[in-house]
C-alpha positions in Angstrom: 13.1 -5.8 -20.9 10.6 -3.6 -19.0 11.0 -3.9 -15.2 7.4 -4.3 -14.1 8.4 -5.2 -10.6 10.2 -2.0 -9.8 9.6 -0.6 -6.3 11.2 1.1 -3.3 10.2 2.1 0.3 12.0 4.4 2.6 11.0 5.8 6.0 10.3 5.1 9.7 7.8 2.8 11.3 7.5 3.4 15.1 11.0 5.0 15.0 12.7 2.1 13.2 14.2 3.1 9.8 13.4 0.9 6.8 14.9 1.0 3.3 13.5 -1.7 1.0 13.7 -2.0 -2.8 13.3 -4.7 -5.4 16.3 -6.0 -7.2 16.3 -6.3 -11.0 16.7 -9.4 -13.1 18.5 -11.8 -12.7 18.4 -11.6 -8.9 14.7 -10.8 -8.8 14.2 -10.2 -5.0 10.6 -8.9 -5.0 9.8 -7.2 -1.7 7.4 -4.7 -3.2 4.6 -6.0 -5.4 1.7 -4.2 -7.0 -1.5 -5.2 -8.7 -2.9 -2.6 -11.1 -6.7 -2.7 -11.2 -9.0 -1.4 -14.0 -12.4 -0.5 -12.6 -13.6 1.1 -15.8 -15.4 -0.9 -18.5 -13.5 -2.7 -21.2 -12.9 -0.8 -24.4 -14.6 -3.0 -27.0 -12.3 -1.9 -29.8 -9.1 -3.0 -28.0 -10.3 -5.6 -25.4 -8.4 -3.6 -22.8 -9.6 -1.8 -19.7 -10.2 1.8 -20.6 -8.2 2.9 -17.6 -6.3 1.7 -14.6 -8.1 3.3 -11.6 -6.5 1.6 -8.6 -3.3 0.0 -7.4 -2.8 -2.5 -4.6 0.8 -2.6 -3.3 2.2 -4.9 -0.7 5.6 -4.1 0.9 7.5 -6.8 2.8 9.4 -4.9 5.4 10.6 -7.9 7.4 9.9 -11.6 7.3 7.0 -11.1 9.7 5.9 -7.5 8.8 4.1 -6.3 5.7 2.4 -3.0 4.7 -0.6 -3.2 2.4 -1.8 -0.1 0.5 -4.8 0.2 -1.8 -5.2 3.5 -3.6 -8.1 4.5 -5.8 -8.1 7.3 -8.4 -4.4 7.4 -9.3 -3.9 11.1 -9.6 -1.6 13.3 -7.4 -3.3 14.5 -4.2 -3.9 13.9 -0.6 -6.1 11.1 0.8 -7.3 11.1 4.4 -7.9 7.5 5.4 -9.9 7.2 8.7 -11.3 3.7 8.4 -12.0 0.9 5.9 -15.4 1.1 4.3 -15.7 -0.8 1.1 -18.2 0.3 -1.5 -19.7 -1.8 -4.3 -17.6 0.2 -6.9 -14.3 -0.4 -5.0 -13.8 3.4 -4.8 -11.9 3.5 -1.6 -8.4 3.9 -0.2 -7.1 1.5 2.4 -3.9 0.9 4.4 -3.0 -1.8 6.9 0.2 -3.0 8.6 0.3 -6.8 9.3 2.6 -8.3 11.8 2.9 -12.1 12.4 3.5 -13.0 16.0 3.7 -16.2 18.0 1.2 -16.6 20.9 1.9 -18.2 24.2 1.4 -21.7 22.7 3.9 -20.9 19.9 1.1 -20.6 17.3 1.5 -17.9 14.7 -1.2 -15.2 14.7 -1.8 -12.2 12.5 -2.0 -8.7 14.2 -3.5 -6.0 12.0 -3.0 -2.3 12.4 -5.5 0.0 10.7 -6.5 3.7 10.7 -8.7 4.6 13.6 -12.4 5.1 12.7 -13.1 7.6 15.5 -9.6 9.0 16.2 -8.5 12.6 16.2 -5.5 11.5 14.2 -6.0 10.3 10.7 -3.7 8.5 8.3 -2.6 10.5 5.3 -1.4 9.2 1.9 -0.3 11.8 -0.6 0.3 10.6 -4.2 3.0 13.0 -5.2 3.5 11.8 -8.8 2.0 9.4 -11.3 4.0 8.4 -14.4 2.2 6.4 -17.0 4.8 4.1 -18.5 2.0 2.5 -20.6 -1.8 2.9 -20.5 -2.0 -0.1 -18.1 1.2 0.5 -16.1 1.4 3.5 -13.8 4.3 4.3 -11.6 3.2 6.1 -8.4 5.2 7.9 -5.8 3.5 8.5 -2.5 4.1 9.8 1.1 2.6 8.0 4.1 2.1 9.8 7.5 -0.1 8.8 10.4 -1.0 6.4 13.1 -2.4 2.9 12.7 -4.1 1.1 15.6 -4.1 -2.6 16.5 -7.7 -3.7 15.6 -7.8 -5.8 18.8 -6.2 -3.4 21.2 -6.7 0.3 20.3 -4.1 1.4 22.9 -1.5 -0.3 20.7 -0.5 1.9 17.8 2.2 2.4 15.2 3.3 5.7 13.7 4.5 5.7 10.1 6.4 8.5 8.3 7.6 7.1 4.9 7.5 7.3 1.2 7.3 4.7 -1.5 7.3 4.3 -5.3 5.9 1.3 -7.1 4.9 0.1 -10.5 
């Protein structure tokens, strides 16, 4: 059986070391999940997308901490992510770290950390390898380096230096 939920994450987030990986069947502890996206037109002869152009990966680091990465154009190379600007064609790269926290009343709230739009430091994602297991199932390996900023308080930032692989 093909392990379509394979994934691993290793690295540091604000100095704290993380090592996360999915477990295979029968345990099936899925901490890293990916959605492969075909933005090219359907191939009328096969009824399949003519190519997978993007991958959205979510990595559950802790019960209340998740890293979300959207990469377009799945070929090796560096991406400099300075802010989130969606286009109609979905040809963008995106990263966010989401932390769930309790406010003073005990209510859960979501705190998002994003690349700074007007910062001297950018966030870099380097796809180091892409292996096509099937025409619709890429395995990517990537390095992540940079600072993400709290969208509500720009003086609150998180530095990430890590790498991950996902399918």
